[in-house]
N, C-alpha and C positions, 0 to 999 in steps of 0.2 A: 806821523804814522798815520796812515788811513785807516778810519772807523767805520763800521757798517752795523746797522742793526740786524739781529738773528733772533730766530724763535727757538726756545730752549725745549727741553724734553717734558716740562709740564705744561707747555703753552704760554709761558711767560716770555718775555723778550729781554733781552740784553745787549751790550755793546761788544763787537768784536774787534780788536786790534788785528788786521790782516796780516802786516808784516811779522807777527809774533806767533799768530795763530793761539792767542789768548783771549778769554773772554773776562768781563767785569764780574760775571758770576757764573756758576756750573754750566756747562751746557746741558747737562741732565736735567735741570729745572731751577731756575733763577729763585723763584719765590720758595719751593720746596727746600733749597740750600739757606736762604736767608730765616725762614720758620726754624730749622732744625739746628743748625749751628748758632745762632745769635739770639733767637728768642728762647727755646727750649733748653740750651745748655747755658746761657746766659743771663737775659734779663729775668727769666723765671726764678732765678735764684732769691730774687729780691721781691719783698711784699711791704705794703704801707710804710713807705719811707720817700724822701727825696735822693735820686740818684743822680750822679754827676757821671756822665758818660764820653767817652772818647772814641770817636770812629777813626781807624786808619784806612782811608781811602773812601772818601765821602761818596765817589762816582755817581751814580745815577740816582742817589737817594732812596734806595729801595729798602735798606736798613733803616734809614731814618723813619721813612712812612710808615713800615710795620710797628716799629718801637711807638711811634705816636698812636697807631692804633690798638695796640697792646697794653700799653702802660695804664690807662684808666682799669681796666679788668683787674689789675694788680694794686689798684691804688697807689699807683707811682707819681710823683712829680719829677720829670727829667729836664735835667740840664744838659743838653746833648751838643757836643763839640765835634765837629766834622773836619778833617783836615784833608786836604786834596791839593796835589799840584798841577793838574789840568781839568780844568771844570770842563763838563759836558754842557752843549749848547743847549738852548730852550728848544729848538728844533728837534734835538734827541730825545730831551724830556717828551715832548709831545708824542713823539714815535713810539716811546716805551709803553705808553698807555697803561700804566700799573694800577691805577685806581678801577678801572674797568676789571682788569684781570682779578684784582683783589673784591671785587664786588663792593668796592667802597667809595662808590662817585660822591659821596658825602664829603670826604676829604680832598676832592679835586682841587679846591682852591688852597687848602693848607700845604699839598704838595706842590702847587705853583709857586705859592708863598716862599716854601723854603729855597726853591732855585732862583728865585726873582730878588730875594732880601740881599742885601748888601753883605760882601764878604768883610771880615775884621770887625764885624758888628753884633751883637746879641739881640735877637728878635723874638719877640714872643709870637709862636705860631699858633697855640691854642693856650688857654689859661694854666693847663699843667705841663707844657711842652716849651721850651725856649732852646733855640738854636744860636751857635756862633759857627760860622764857617771860616776856616782860616788857609788861605792858599799859601802853601809852602810845602817844602821838602820834608819827609817824615824825619830824617835826620837833624831837622832844625828845632824839634819839640824840645822843651826844657823844663817842662811842668815838674814840680816837685808835691807828691803827697796829696795829689788831687782829685783822682778819680775812684769811684767805687768800681767802674767795668771798663773794660777796652773791646771792642770789636776790632779784632785785628785783620782786616779784609785787604791786604795789598796785593798786587799781581804777584803771580807765584814765583817761587825760587828759580824755577826754569828760565825765566826770562829776567828777572829782577833778583838775583841771589844778595844784592847787598843790602836788601831789605829784611832779610832773615838771620842776621849776624848776631853774636854776642852784644855788639856795641848799641845795636837797635834795641834788642830785648832789654838791654841795660838801662835805657830812656824810659821804655815802658813800665819798667819795675819800678823806678823812681817816680813814676808820675802817678801809679796806683797807691791808693793809702791801704794801711794795714788790713787784711782780708780782703783785697781787693782782687778781683778775677778779669783774667784775659782769655777770650776764645778766639779760636781761629779753625777754619777749614783744613788748615794745612795737618800733615801727619809725618812729615818725613823725619828719620832719626836724628839728622844733623840739625833739624829745628827744634825737636825735643831735648837735644843736649846742649844748644845754645841758651836756651831758657832755664834750665836747670843749671848752668855754669854761672848765670847771673843772680841765683837764688831763690828762682820760682820753684813751687811743688807742681809736677805736671802729672797730668791723667790724660789716658787715652780714652778716648769715647766713641761708641759707634758714630760712622759719618753718615752723611747726608747721602740721597741716592746717587750711586755712581762712584761713592768712595767708602772704603771699609772702615776708615777711622778718621777720628778729627783731634785736636788737642785742647785742654783746657789748662790753664796754668792759673795758679794763686800764690798771692804774696801773704805769708804767714807772718 
């Protein structure tokens, strides 16, 4: 699939897959979406603890970078696992220019390390943030009671409906610990029903710019 860098509504960049007319992040604002969905309604539920976090769709690394920046404010130690079937190139990483957009040039070396570190190997990015990147299909995930938080940031159901099924969400349910949380930008009724069918308690929450709602699911 041909990919290109585009500028989103808040001035930050993302990658667009031209054949699908689908972006890695919201075209209304990549950074705004990351903060609203994954930080405000996910990471900020945790304080003063060790958090094991799974991202479905590591992609550009934007969510990981912002998590690294935000975790110290909440006194969190983060063990981050990012699953990605088709890694982005270092050339694309450079063109996205996220550290400048975030006024976080101090983390440029950390962001480069995230992308240059070996796959399938846990690497310490900062003293309170480790990263394990796994290159595999999401349907290969078989973790059990491992994670406190899941960022579910897969491509939308319009282009990859197979990633938004009961089967996939059952894997997510099993991967979470009790009281674990999954957050996603998605809000389709079919997605909510698939989550509920496998045992999640699901909330509709106000969405990021350009979306009316998003979903947060909890394993009770």
